[in-house]
NULOVO-615706 format. One line per 8 residues: number of its first residue (from 1); their letters; for each residue x, y, z of N, C-alpha, C. Coordinates in steps of 0.2 Angstrom, whole numbers. Layout:
BEGIN
NUM) a) X/Y/Z/X/Y/Z/X/Y/Z; ...
***
This chain:
BEGIN
1) miqhqkmn) 523/618/440/521/616/447/526/617/451; 524/620/457/528/622/463/531/615/466; 537/615/468/540/609/471/542/611/479; 540/608/483/542/610/490/545/604/493; 544/599/492/547/592/496/546/586/491; 550/581/492/550/575/489/545/571/493; 539/568/489/535/562/493/533/558/487; 530/552/489/527/547/485/521/548/482
9) speyehpy) 519/554/481/513/556/477/514/563/473; 510/564/469/510/570/465/511/576/469; 514/581/467/515/587/470/510/593/469; 508/596/472/503/601/471/504/609/472; 500/612/469/501/620/470/498/622/477; 493/618/479/489/620/485/492/616/491; 493/619/497/496/616/503/491/610/507; 495/606/509/492/600/514/494/602/520
17) iaisgpmg) 490/605/525/492/607/532/490/602/536; 494/600/541/492/595/546/492/599/553; 488/598/557/488/602/564/489/597/569; 494/598/573/499/593/577/499/596/584; 499/591/589/500/592/595/496/587/600; 498/586/607/495/581/611/488/582/612; 485/577/615/477/577/616/475/582/619; 470/585/618/466/591/621/469/597/620
25) igkttvak) 474/598/616/477/605/616/474/610/611; 469/608/607/465/612/603/466/611/595; 468/605/594/469/603/587/463/604/582; 458/602/585/451/602/580/448/608/580; 449/612/585/447/619/585/452/623/579; 458/622/580/462/626/575/461/623/568; 461/616/567/459/615/561/454/617/557; 448/618/561/442/621/558/443/628/556
33) lvadrfey) 447/632/561/448/639/559/452/640/553; 457/636/553/461/637/546/458/635/541; 454/630/541/450/628/535/445/633/533; 442/636/537/437/641/537/441/647/534; 446/650/537/449/655/535/451/655/527; 456/650/526/458/649/519/454/646/514; 447/643/516/443/641/512/446/634/510; 450/630/514/453/623/513/447/618/515
41) ylleenfa) 449/612/512/445/606/513/448/604/520; 443/602/524/444/599/531/443/592/532; 448/589/534/448/582/536/448/581/543; 443/580/546/442/580/553/443/572/555; 445/572/561/446/565/565/439/563/568; 438/557/565/431/555/567/431/551/574; 432/555/579/434/552/585/429/548/588; 422/551/588/416/548/591/415/540/587
49) anpfvaka) 417/540/581/416/533/577/420/528/579; 425/529/583/430/523/585/427/520/591; 425/514/590/422/510/595/427/507/600; 433/508/600/438/506/604/441/511/609; 440/517/607/444/522/611/443/523/618; 436/523/620/435/523/627/437/517/631; 436/511/627/438/505/630/445/505/631; 449/507/627/457/507/627/459/512/634
57) aadrdrya) 455/517/635/457/521/641/456/517/647; 452/512/647/450/508/653/454/502/653; 456/500/648/459/493/647/464/493/642; 469/496/642/474/498/636/477/491/634; 479/487/638/482/480/635/477/477/631; 471/477/632/466/473/628/463/478/621; 463/484/622/460/488/616/464/493/614; 470/495/616/473/500/612/475/498/605
65) fhsevffl) 477/492/604/480/491/597/473/491/592; 468/490/594/461/490/590/460/497/588; 461/502/594/459/509/594/464/512/589; 471/510/590/475/513/585/475/511/578; 473/504/577/472/503/570/466/506/566; 461/507/571/455/511/568/457/518/565; 461/522/570/463/529/567/468/528/561; 472/524/562/477/522/556/474/521/550
73) mekygqii) 469/517/549/465/516/543/460/522/541; 458/525/546/453/531/545/458/536/541; 464/538/544/468/543/541/471/540/534; 472/534/533/474/532/526/469/533/522; 463/532/523/458/534/519/458/542/517; 458/546/522/458/553/522/463/555/518; 469/553/518/475/555/513/474/554/507; 470/548/505/469/546/498/464/551/496
81) vaqerlkd) 459/553/500/454/559/498/458/565/496; 462/567/501/466/573/501/469/574/494; 473/569/493/477/569/485/472/570/480; 466/569/480/462/572/475/459/578/476; 458/580/482/455/587/484/460/593/482; 467/591/483/473/595/482/474/597/475; 470/595/471/470/597/464/467/603/462; 462/605/468/457/611/467/459/616/472
89) kgvvqdtp) 461/613/478/461/618/484/466/615/490; 467/619/494/471/616/500/467/613/504; 471/608/509/468/602/513/471/604/520; 467/604/526/468/604/532/466/598/536; 472/595/540/469/589/543/471/589/551; 465/587/554/466/586/561/469/580/563; 476/581/565/481/576/567/483/571/562; 490/572/561/493/569/554/494/561/556
97) iqqdvysy) 493/557/552/494/550/553/501/549/556; 506/552/554/512/552/557/512/552/565; 508/557/567/507/558/574/504/552/578; 499/549/575/495/544/577/500/538/578; 505/537/573/509/532/574/515/532/579; 519/538/578/525/539/581/523/543/589; 518/545/590/516/548/597/512/543/601; 505/543/598/501/539/602/503/531/602
105) gqallqgp) 504/530/595/506/522/595/511/520/599; 517/524/599/523/522/603/521/523/610; 517/527/612/515/528/620/510/523/622; 507/520/617/501/515/619/503/507/618; 507/506/613/507/499/611/515/497/613; 516/491/613/522/488/615/524/481/612; 530/478/611/530/473/609/528/470/602; 525/464/602/522/462/595/517/466/593
113) ewntyhnl) 512/469/597/508/474/595/510/479/591; 515/483/594/519/489/591/522/487/584; 525/481/585/528/479/579/523/477/573; 518/474/574/512/473/569/509/480/567; 507/484/571/504/490/570/509/495/566; 516/495/568/521/498/563/522/496/557; 522/489/556/523/485/550/517/487/545; 511/488/548/506/490/544/506/497/541
121) yqaleprl) 508/502/546/509/508/543/515/508/538; 520/505/539/525/505/534/523/503/528; 519/497/527/516/494/521/512/500/518; 508/504/522/504/510/518/508/516/516; 513/517/520/517/523/519/519/526/512; 521/521/507/523/523/501/518/525/496; 511/525/499/505/528/496/503/534/498; 506/537/503/504/542/506/509/549/505
129) mkpslivc) 505/554/504/509/560/503/510/563/510; 515/567/511/517/570/517/513/577/518; 512/579/524/510/587/524/515/591/521; 512/597/518/517/602/515/520/606/522; 515/607/527/517/610/533/512/607/539; 516/607/545/514/606/551/513/612/555; 507/612/558/506/618/563/506/614/570; 511/614/574/512/612/580/509/616/586
137) leanaevh) 505/614/589/502/618/595/505/616/602; 507/621/605/510/620/612/507/623/617; 507/620/624/504/623/630/509/620/636; 509/623/641/512/620/647/507/615/650; 509/612/655/506/606/657/500/607/661; 500/613/666/494/614/669/488/617/665; 490/621/660/485/623/654/483/618/651; 487/613/648/485/607/644/480/603/649
145) merirhrg) 481/601/655/477/597/659/470/601/660; 470/607/661/464/610/662/460/610/656; 462/610/650/459/610/644/455/602/642; 460/598/645/457/591/645/451/590/650; 452/593/655/446/593/660/440/597/658; 441/603/655/436/606/652/432/603/647; 434/599/643/430/596/637/427/590/640; 428/588/646/423/583/649/422/576/646
153) rdfenavt) 428/573/643/426/567/641/429/562/647; 423/558/649/425/554/656/430/550/656; 432/547/650/437/541/649/444/545/649; 444/551/649/451/555/649/453/557/657; 448/555/661/450/557/668/456/554/671; 458/548/668/464/546/670/471/548/667; 470/553/663/476/556/659/481/559/664; 486/558/664/491/562/669/496/566/666
161) pdylkqlt) 499/571/669/503/575/666/510/572/663; 511/566/667/518/562/665/515/559/657; 509/556/656/507/554/650/507/560/645; 505/565/646/505/570/642/512/573/640; 516/572/644/524/574/643/526/569/639; 524/563/639/527/557/634/525/558/627; 518/560/627/516/561/620/519/567/617; 520/572/621/524/578/618/530/577/615
169) efnyewir) 534/573/620/541/571/619/540/567/612; 537/562/611/536/558/605/534/562/599; 530/568/601/527/571/595/533/576/592; 536/579/596/543/583/595/548/579/591; 549/572/593/554/568/589/552/566/583; 546/565/581/544/563/575/544/569/569; 542/575/572/542/581/568/548/583/567; 553/583/571/560/584/570/564/580/565
177) ksgiptvy) 562/573/565/565/568/561/561/568/553; 556/571/553/552/571/547/555/576/542; 558/581/545/561/587/540/555/591/537; 549/590/539/543/594/536/542/601/540; 542/606/535/542/613/538/536/613/543; 538/617/549/534/616/554/533/624/557; 527/626/559/526/632/563/524/630/570; 527/632/576/526/631/582/522/636/585
185) iqtdhldi) 516/635/588/512/640/591/511/639/598; 513/643/602/512/643/610/505/646/611; 501/642/615/494/643/615/492/644/623; 496/645/627/495/646/633/491/652/635; 492/657/632/489/664/632/485/666/626; 484/662/622/480/662/616/473/659/615; 469/664/617/462/661/617/459/662/610; 460/656/606/458/657/599/450/655/598
193) vnttgaki) 447/653/604/440/651/604/436/658/604; 438/662/609/434/668/611/437/674/609; 443/675/607/447/682/605/449/682/598; 446/687/595/448/688/588/455/690/588; 458/693/592/465/695/592/469/689/591; 468/684/595/471/678/596/471/674/589; 465/674/586/464/671/580/468/674/574; 469/680/574/473/685/570/480/683/570
201) tmmdqirs) 482/683/577/489/681/578/491/674/575; 487/669/577/488/663/575/488/663/567; 484/664/563/483/665/556/489/669/553; 491/674/556/497/678/553/503/674/553; 504/669/558/509/665/559/509/660/553; 504/657/553/503/652/547/503/654/541; 500/661/539/500/663/532/507/665/530; 511/669/536/517/670/534/522/664/532
209) klqsmnyk) 522/658/535/525/652/533/523/649/527; 517/650/525/515/647/519/517/652/512; 517/658/514/520/663/509/527/662/508; 531/661/514/538/659/513/539/653/508; 534/649/508/535/643/504/532/643/498; 531/649/496/528/652/489/521/649/487; 517/648/493/510/647/491/506/653/491; 503/653/486/498/659/484/491/658/489
217) l) 490/663/492/484/663/497/479/668/495
***
């Protein structure tokens, strides 16, 4: 069995890839493309099922804790499933649980709510495997804001460049501290939705990293 990193769950021959980056940057699109290209199992973020996310945008103090706990428990269940799926093939996850906690959670929660939320995550963490590889998507603020406007979620109208900057900084921080192998993909001029060449460029970067980690593709 190939060993890549220490974690609190069995290690596998197949990779567990997590797609990371701030809101609206294209994580869901990339996760689907990667899963399709390598024929991996896809773990999608069930955004529409969260009954608190739109309310949290309007009233953070009242609903942000509820929204973040929803995502935390959803991701926990997904990773338990992934640990079974990895026996047969690779797994791609749209937004890792660590990002939920240390980027969104830290940005949205404070005081007792943050402490309670973080304590819950720490209680679950020993049961969770870590990603084999993080694919971190990057874009400048102007491109990033345009993508958020383009997808047309009304409750995201209040998102500011400062908030996106905070999410990005928190995201870089937890990735750096995690020690998990990471591929950073600059997407400002990479139209992966409409351009075949852009898709090939992105996949080549991911494939090269996986091969350097001795995964068979």
